[in-house]
C-alpha positions in Angstrom: 93.4 66.5 93.4 96.7 67.1 94.4 95.8 70.7 94.1 94.0 70.4 96.9 96.9 68.4 99.2 98.4 69.9 102.5 101.9 71.1 102.2 103.5 67.6 104.2 101.5 65.6 101.4 102.8 68.2 98.1 107.0 68.0 99.4 106.4 63.9 99.6 104.6 64.2 96.2 107.4 65.7 94.8 110.3 64.9 96.7 111.2 67.5 98.5 112.0 69.3 101.9 111.5 72.4 103.3 114.2 74.4 103.5 115.8 76.5 106.3 117.9 78.6 104.7 115.0 80.0 102.3 112.7 80.3 105.7 110.3 78.1 104.1 107.2 77.6 106.7 104.1 76.9 104.3 100.4 77.9 104.7 99.0 74.8 105.4 95.8 76.1 106.6 93.0 76.2 103.5 90.1 78.1 105.1 93.1 80.7 106.5 94.3 80.6 102.4 90.9 81.8 101.0 90.1 84.3 103.7 93.8 85.8 103.0 92.3 85.3 99.5 89.4 87.8 100.4 91.3 89.8 102.2 94.0 90.9 99.3 91.3 90.9 96.7 88.3 92.6 98.0 86.3 93.1 94.8 87.3 89.9 92.2 89.3 91.4 88.7 92.5 93.1 88.5 96.3 91.3 88.8 98.3 90.0 91.0 101.8 89.7 92.0 102.3 86.5 94.5 105.6 87.0 96.7 106.8 83.5 97.5 104.3 81.2 96.2 105.9 78.3 97.7 103.6 74.9 97.5 100.5 77.3 96.3 98.1 77.0 99.3 97.4 80.4 98.8 98.0 80.8 94.4 95.0 78.4 94.0 92.6 81.3 96.2 94.3 84.1 94.5 93.8 82.3 90.9 90.0 81.9 91.8 89.6 86.0 92.4 92.1 87.6 90.0 92.4 87.7 86.0 95.8 87.2 86.0 98.1 85.9 88.3 102.2 86.1 88.5 103.9 83.4 91.5 107.3 84.7 92.5 109.4 82.2 93.3 112.8 81.8 93.9 113.3 78.1 94.8 113.4 76.6 91.9 113.2 73.4 92.9 109.1 74.5 93.3 108.3 76.2 90.4 107.9 72.7 88.0 105.0 71.9 90.8 103.9 75.2 90.5 103.5 74.8 87.0 102.2 71.4 87.2 99.8 72.5 89.9 98.5 75.3 88.2 99.1 75.6 84.7 96.6 74.0 83.2 93.9 75.3 85.4 94.1 78.4 84.3 96.0 79.1 80.7 97.2 82.6 80.3 96.2 83.9 83.6 99.2 82.4 85.3 102.7 82.6 85.3 105.4 81.1 87.2 108.7 83.5 87.4 111.6 82.2 89.3 112.9 85.0 90.5 114.1 86.9 93.8 111.3 89.0 94.6 113.9 91.6 96.2 115.2 92.2 92.8 112.4 91.2 90.5 110.9 93.8 88.0 107.5 94.5 89.2 106.4 97.0 87.0 107.4 94.3 83.8 105.2 91.5 85.1 102.1 94.2 85.7 102.4 95.9 81.6 100.0 95.2 79.8 97.6 93.5 82.8 94.3 94.0 83.9 94.1 97.2 87.1 93.8 97.2 89.9 97.4 96.2 90.5 97.9 94.3 93.8 100.8 92.2 96.1 100.4 89.3 98.6 102.3 86.8 100.1 103.3 85.2 103.1 106.5 86.9 103.3 109.7 84.6 104.9 110.8 86.1 108.4 114.7 87.2 107.0 113.3 89.2 103.9 110.8 91.4 105.4 112.9 94.5 105.7 114.2 94.5 102.1 110.7 93.5 101.0 108.8 96.4 102.6 111.4 98.7 101.5 110.7 97.4 98.0 106.5 98.1 98.8 107.2 101.9 99.9 109.1 102.2 96.2 106.0 100.7 94.4 103.5 102.1 96.2 102.4 104.8 93.7 102.0 101.9 91.3 100.1 99.2 93.7 96.2 99.3 94.8 97.1 97.2 98.0 99.9 95.3 99.5 98.7 92.1 102.0 101.1 90.1 103.6 101.8 87.3 106.3 104.6 89.0 108.6 105.7 88.0 111.7 103.1 89.5 114.4 105.6 91.7 116.2 107.1 92.8 112.6 102.6 93.6 112.0 102.5 95.7 114.9 105.3 98.0 113.7 103.5 98.2 110.4 100.5 99.1 112.6 102.4 101.1 115.7 101.2 104.8 116.7 103.6 107.3 117.5 105.1 107.1 121.5 104.0 103.0 121.6 106.8 100.5 121.9 106.3 99.4 118.5 106.4 102.4 116.4 110.0 103.3 115.1 111.7 103.9 111.4 109.8 100.9 109.8 106.1 102.5 111.1 107.3 105.5 109.6 108.2 104.8 106.3 105.4 102.3 106.0 102.7 105.1 106.7 104.3 107.7 105.0 103.1 105.8 101.7 100.2 103.3 102.9 97.4 103.0 105.1 98.1 100.1 107.6 95.8 97.6 109.2 96.3 94.7 111.0 93.5 92.3 109.6 94.3 89.0 111.6 95.9 86.9 113.4 97.6 83.7 112.1 98.7 81.3 114.9 101.7 79.1 114.1 100.2 75.9 113.8 98.4 77.2 110.5 102.3 76.6 109.1 104.0 73.9 107.8 106.7 72.9 109.0 105.7 75.4 112.1 107.5 77.8 112.9 108.4 79.4 116.7 106.2 82.7 116.2 102.7 83.9 115.7 102.0 85.7 112.3 99.9 88.4 110.7 98.0 89.7 107.8 98.4 92.7 107.0 96.7 95.5 104.5 99.2 97.8 103.3 96.4 100.1 101.2 98.2 103.1 99.3 97.8 106.6 99.9 96.0 108.8 97.1 98.9 111.2 98.4 101.6 110.1 100.4 101.9 111.2 104.1 105.6 112.0 102.6 107.9 111.4 99.9 111.2 109.6 100.9 113.8 111.8 100.1 117.2 111.5 101.5 116.5 114.1 103.7 113.4 112.5 105.0 115.4 109.0 105.4 117.9 110.2 107.5 115.4 112.3 109.6 113.6 109.2 110.7 116.6 107.1 111.0 118.4 109.0 112.7 115.9 109.9 115.3 115.3 106.2 116.2 118.7 105.0 116.0 118.9 105.5 120.3 115.6 106.3 121.2 117.1 107.4 124.1 118.8 110.0 122.6 117.0 113.9 121.7 115.9 115.1 118.6 118.7 117.7 119.2 120.9 115.0 119.9 120.2 112.1 117.6 120.2 114.7 114.5 123.2 116.6 115.8 124.9 113.3 115.2 122.8 111.6 112.4 124.9 113.4 109.2 122.2 116.4 109.2 122.7 120.1 108.1 124.0 122.2 111.2 122.6 122.9 114.2 121.3 126.5 113.3 119.8 125.4 110.1 118.1 122.3 112.4 117.0 124.6 114.5 115.1 126.9 112.5 113.4 124.2 110.8 112.2 122.8 113.8 111.1 125.9 115.4 109.0 126.6 111.5 107.9 123.0 111.9 106.7 123.1 115.5 108.9 120.6 117.1 110.9 120.8 120.4 114.0 119.5 119.6 114.3 118.2 123.7 111.6 115.7 122.3 112.1 112.0 121.1 112.0 110.8 118.2 109.1 108.2 119.0 106.9 111.1 120.1 106.8 112.3 116.4 104.5 111.2 114.0 104.5 111.1 110.2 103.3 114.2 109.2 106.3 115.5 111.9 109.0 114.4 110.2 107.3 115.5 107.0 106.9 119.0 107.5 110.7 118.6 108.8 112.3 117.0 105.9 110.2 119.6 103.4 111.8 122.5 105.7 115.7 121.3 105.4 115.1 120.6 101.6 113.7 124.3 100.9 116.2 125.6 103.0 118.4 123.7 101.6 
């Protein structure tokens, strides 16, 4: 069957080439794809939006485990191949959406579809940042997000305070999700082969977020990590936040020493500080 072929064979079959501009590195290891689907959908059922379906390496294993799958793909040259490969095998359960995952309406794709609602995909490296921001926006409407990302990005998702990988991305992700690195996927599992290894990460939505991403919370986090060597006193003072007296009062009530650096604060510390500033303001 065509659907059982690898990406190199499928590209040749449809007269296509991988596009560097789209960051296309197609998953080529069927065993890895099956394992990702099992982790993304631990109990069969529900609905999944697959981000960047590509040539369908993950699409097939996901379809075997869900009631409905929407495959989002922005490369129009891949839309027809995806439909040819899977539409007839899953009538009524599968749609290909030609769209950019940075802007597509996830809510509309899930509307009326079986729960739980999940996101999964192999993320192009250059889109990891904007897509992660979207995941955080939808954290209260998704049960889990399971994505392949660059190995160093996975480390940032899961990093603890006072470690080199810990930064603003860690705080925003962990405020909304419980982040877990599931497995490392070596570069040889992709075609064309990228220059770096990847990791599969599960972001499980928290029943109660550690923090809401308000404008104040965001400003506190971004300014704290904008210059990592600065103390919180100096970083927050130059970050467009309230005056030093108000910051000092809030920090004292939150039990935060302003001579510390941002990388030492837990997500809950940022949350307390934001709540106190919003209360005072």
